[in-house]
N, C-alpha and C positions, 0 to 999 in steps of 0.2 A: 404284321405281315402286309406291307404295301407293295412289295415286288419292285421297288425302285432300284435297289442296288444289291442283288442277291450274291451270296458268297460263291455260287456256282459259275459266275461270269468269268470266262477266260480272259487273259490279258489282251489277246488280239481283238476281242470285241470291245474292250475298254478303249483300245487305241482308235477304233472306228468312231465310237461315241464321242470321244473327247478331242479328236483331231479333225483335220481337213477331209479325211476319208468319209466323214458323215455326209459329204456332198458329192461323193464319187458314185456314179450310177453302177459301177462294177461291184460296189459293196452290197448291192441288193441281194445277190445270190448267197453271199456269206451270211447275211442277216436272216434270210429265209431258212437256211440250213440250221441256224441257231434257234430260230423259232420252232423248227421241227424237233430239235433236241429238247427244248422246254416242254413241248407237248408229250414227248415220250418219257421224260424223266421227272415230270410232276413238279417243276419249279417254274417261276415266271420272272422275266426281266422286262418290266414295263418301259424302262428307259431305252433299252435296245429296240424294243418293238415300236416305240414312237419314232425312233430314228428311221426305221424301215418305212413307216407310214409317211414320214416327211420325204423320203426319197421317192415314194410313189407319187406324192404331190408334184415333185419336180420332174418326174419321168413317168407320165401317165401310161405310156406304152408298155411299161413293165408291170402294171397292176395285175394281181391275181386275186380273184374274188375269195377263193378259199383261204388265202393268207389273211385277208382282212377279217374274215369271220373268225379265224383261229385266234388272231390277236385279241379280238373282242371277247371271245369265250374265255381266254386266259385272264383277261382283266376282271371278269365276273368273279373269279375266285379270290379277289383281293378285297372284297367288301368288308366293312363299309369304308369306302375310299373314293376319291374322284378319278380313279384310273380309267374307268370306262368312258367317262365324259371327256377326259383329256385325249384319249384315243379317237373318239368321235370327232373332235374338233380338227383332226388332221386328215379326215377322210374327205376327198374333194366332193363338194355338194353336187357337182355335175353328174357323178356316177350314181347318185342316190335318187335322181329324178325318175319318176315312174315311166317316162317315155324313153329312158335310156336303154341302149341295147342290152345292158346287164339287167334284164327284167327281174331276175330272182334275187339280186343283192338287196334292193330296198326292202323287200318283204323279210328277208333273213335278218337284216339289221333292225327292223321294226320289232321282230320277235325277241331278239337279244336285248333290245332296249327295255322291253316289258319285263324280262327277267331281272335286269339290273335294277329297275325301279322297285321290284318286290324285295330283292335282297337288301338294297339300301334302306328300305322302309321296314326291315325286319318282318316282312310278311312271308315267313318261311313256309307255312302250310300251303299258302296260295302259290308260292314258287313251285313246290313239287306238283301241285295239281296242274299248273300251267305247263310244266315240263312234260307231263304225261298226256297232255291234251292233243298233241299234234306230232306226227312222226317226223316232221321237219326238225324239231328240236333234237331228236336223236341223231339226225344227219349232221346238224350243225356242231354237235359236241363229240362226234365220233372220233375225230383226230386227236382229241385231248384226253390222254390216258388218265383214268381215275378222276374224271371231272366230278361225278356225283359224290364220291368218297371225299374228295378235297373240300367240296362245299359243306358236307356234313361235319367234317372235322372243324371247319371254320365256325359253323353254327355252334357246335359244342363248346368251342373256345370262348365265344361271345357269351353264351349262356352261363358258362363257368365264371365269367367276370361279373355277371349281374345277379346271380341267384345262389342261394344256399340250399334250396330244395325246390323241386318242380314236380307237378303231378305227372305221372307216367303217360297217360293218354295225350297230354299236351306236348310233352317232349317227343313222343312218337310222331305226332303231326308235324312238329318242327323239323324232325329229322327225315321225314318221308319214309319211315320204317314202322313195322309193327311186329308183334309176336316175338319169335325167336331171333329174327334178324335185328330187331331193336334191342333185345336183351343182350345179344352178343356185342353190339356196338357200344352200348352203355357200359358193359362190364370190361370188355377187352380194349376198346379204343379210348373211351373217355376215362375209364378207371373209376366209375362211380358205382354206387350200390342202391338197390331199391329195397325199401323197408316193407314190412307187412301191410302197411296202409296204402301202398302204391305210390309212395313219394320217393322220388329220385334224390338222393342225398349228394350234394356237391361239397367236396372238402373245402375247408377254409383256405383262402388264398389272399394275397395282398389286395386283389381287386374287389372281392365280394365281402371282405371283412368290414364290419361296421366301425366307423371311426368317429370319435368325438370331435365335433367342429370347434375350432378355436377362433374366436373373433378378437383380433388385436387392433387397437387404435393407438397410433402414435401421436401424442399431443405434446408440443413443446411450449416453452415459456413465451416465445414470440407469438404463438397463436393466441394464448391467453391475453397478452398485452394488447393485441389488435382488437379483441372483443371488448376489453375494458375501455380502451380509448374510444371505440365507436359508441359505446353506451354513454360515456361521459359527454362526447360531442353532441349526441342527440338531446341530452338533458339541458345543456347549456345553450343550445341553438334557439 
């Protein structure tokens, strides 16, 4: 799930992204409405959102701070991926300067950058602690429906790719849940079971199944002949 080309993207958005409309300032409103749809319907189109940020670059008078932060929050749900960094590269540096009139935007982006670093580094328990540490995080993610649930599902997906079993307290910390809330997510959303020893059992899948490594070396006659020729030349030199 990298959010690059989602199946939910309508044809008229594809026309903007892939045609000359991507340079038309009038497309800003359409792409902002599409971002709002993404936030409400829990999918992400990073390609379309980068087009919107590019239009902001070209038309700074149209920039809306809340749109920028919503784009970045949506990219957070695509971890691990470069989507957050790609979006950041399209934000004009001038509006991030502390002395800029948009005094709140640099702080907001700094906090989102911290969350991205923790998700990219698989520091999931730290991510949830950071998210709960400041009310500003709740404000920044308020427009993105199901943000926390989406992140938890992504974490569970990645855990399922890497593990066959996980200690329950550790998984609870990674999910930012405990008690009945954690038990419900593990059983109903992830579809996993907890045994009597407190181990969460992850079903076998193509990603977490142990595979026998096969090392294959292709050696042909020409390679042998070169080795023999070199050895002979060294002896006769």
